[in-house]
C-alpha positions, 0 to 999 in steps of 0.5 A: 183106915186109921186116923192119923193126927199132927199134934203140937205141944207148947215149949218153954222155948219159943220156936224160930218162925222159919221152923214152924211148919205152917210158916214153911208151908206158907212160903212153899205155897207162895214160891209155887204161886209166884215163881213156878210155871203153872203152879210147879216147881222141882224140889231144888227150885223150892229149895232155892227160893226156900234158901233165899227167903231165910235171910234179906241178904240171901233174898238180895243175892237172889234177886241180884242174880236174876236182875243182872241177866245171871252175870252175878254169882250166885253162891251155894244154897242151901238144903233144908230138912225143914222144907222136906217136912213142910212138903210132907205136911202140904202134901198130906193136907192136899195143898200140893201134888208130887208128879214127874219130879215136880211139886204143884199147887192143888185147888186147896194150896191155890186158895191158900196162896191167894189168901196170903197174896192178898194179905198186906200183913204176911210176908210183905218183903217176901212177896215183894222179891218173890213177885219181882223174880216171878218165872224168871228162873227156869229149872234149867238155869237151876241145874246149870247152877248144880252142875257148876257147883258139881265142878268147882 
């Protein structure tokens, strides 16, 4: 079997953190940890939370959507190719698994998520909002949002 390696090349122009693979992988693990039922979530749910984590405004919009008992409107959320790439990396590193349309935390991913969780300096704002929202957005609610958008 052929060994494959990921290599990184330092560039003169810094890369925005949201586009760094391990930054995105860390976000995915936190989303699965805080917001996935039994550490599982669909690709759409991961995209919703990933979109929310892109800005304070998006996070606030998602928080208001949940705390208003879904009465506040949630506008369209984006689908990001960086999330898909990070999911591939997380899968290759055996942090997550994919079965029956859901991504789930593997033991190595759970350990990584717990280490992020206990660190008081990493993802402080993100963790507080993800904890507040918790598991209050079921897959059915996300599917309802998507179907509403199709009818617009």
